[in-house]
C-alpha positions, -999 to +999 in steps of 0.1 A: +259-271-450+256-238-468+219-233-459+226-242-423+254-216-422+231-190-437+204-197-411+229-192-383+241-159-398+206-146-402+196-152-365+196-119-346+218-116-316+207-103-283+215-066-279+241-056-253+230-040-221+244-007-233+224-010-266+192-019-248+197+011-224+203+034-253+172+022-271+151+026-239+164+061-233+156+072-269+119+061-267+091+086-262+082+091-225+049+074-229+065+042-242+091+044-214+063+046-189+046+016-205+077-006-204+085+005-168+049-004-158+057-040-167+087-040-145+074-020-115+037-028-111+032-060-090+003-084-098-007-084-061+002-069-028+038-060-021+040-073+015+066-058+038+086-043+009+118-039+030+118-077+036+126-105+011+094-118-006+078-148+010+070-180-008+033-173-006+035-138-018+058-136-048+069-103-063+071-097-100+086-063-099+122-053-109+130-022-088+167-023-098+157-004-130+153+027-109+190+029-104+198+030-141+193+068-146+177+098-130+151+102-157+140+065-154+139+069-116+116+098-118+092+080-141+095+046-124+093+058-088+060+075-096+047+042-111+060+021-082+044+041-054+011+051-071+002+019-089+011-007-063-006-016-029+019-020-001+007-042+028+025-043+062+020-070+087+027-047+117+029-009+122+066-010+131+074-025+097+055+004+080+072+030+102+107+017+095+100+017+057+084+051+054+107+080+047+104+115+029+113+099-004+079+082-006+054+111-005+036+097-036+025+065-019-012+059-028-024+025-015-016+009+018-028-022+037-020-024+074-025-052+099-033-039+134-027-065+162-044-057+195-019-072+219-034-089+249-004-077+270-015-041+264-048-024+274-073-017+247-067+020+251-029+017+248-034-004+216-055+024+201-031+051+212-002+032+196-021+027+163-032+064+163+004+075+164+011+053+135-016+070+115-003+105+123+031+096+110+016+080+079-003+113+073+030+132+073+050+107+052+023+100+026+001+130+022-013+118-012-026+085+002-058+075-015-069+041-001-062+025+032-072-011+043-070-019+080-069-055+091-079-058+128-062-088+145-071-102+179-097-076+187-113-088+220-149-074+222-156-090+256-146-059+277-169-029+281-141-006+267-137-025+234-175-026+230-177+012+230-175+023+193-164+058+203-129+046+211-125+029+178-140+059+160-112+081+174-087+057+159-104+057+126-106+095+126-068+095+129-067+073+097-090+097+078-065+115+057-080+144+037-072+129+003-084+094+013-109+081-013-116+048+004-111+034+039-117-003+045-117-019+080-116-057+081-122-079+111-147-057+129-178-074+144-208-068+123-228-055+153-204-026+155-210-013+120-242+008+122-233+023+156-198+031+144-211+048+113-233+070+135-203+082+155-181+087+124-204+106+100-208+139+119-172+138+131-157+132+097-179+158+080-169+184+106-132+177+101-135+176+063-121+140+061-130+110+040-166+108+028-183+084+053-200+067+024-166+055+012-159+036+045-163-001+041-166-023+072-166-060+060-168-084+089-146-110+071-109-106+069-111-097+032-075-105+024-083-100-013-089-063-008 
């Protein structure tokens, strides 16, 4: 009985939340950043961050830690927006989520649906407006993946790469290091690059060599 009592007394108890917070705040900044990285960097895409996570796309992050203190918020918010890739299933979802408090956003995936109820030109104009707002709200964006949905290439207008090139130019943020466009017919690739290269060089936008145009959906990007 005595040995059992001694074992129970020797077992460490879990620290209180206040003690854990005090311990975290007294750590060097580099260790705080490492711990926050485990809590705020997701293992995959963060899909539609303003919506509850879906069953197929679980989230492993714990953003509530950002509300603990101002110093943790400053470190954690930088990790959250620079180390994760945020994917949006429609432009309106992206626009509703963006605000001036997310200027450090670095990686975005965006699904662009070409609605059959709208003309091809109206679809492009709508998406171009989305990119302009994205430029203003996330000036430090580094990588952008566009997923083209329901792109009908049967009309003469949609077969002209110049129209699509105009839209891509609007996505060519100056700091962008990589632009990937998924769902584009392979036959478009070379002709589209011919339009893009001189225009992007003239405007000082993303290096054309960093534009990837996989024909497949490439959901893993």
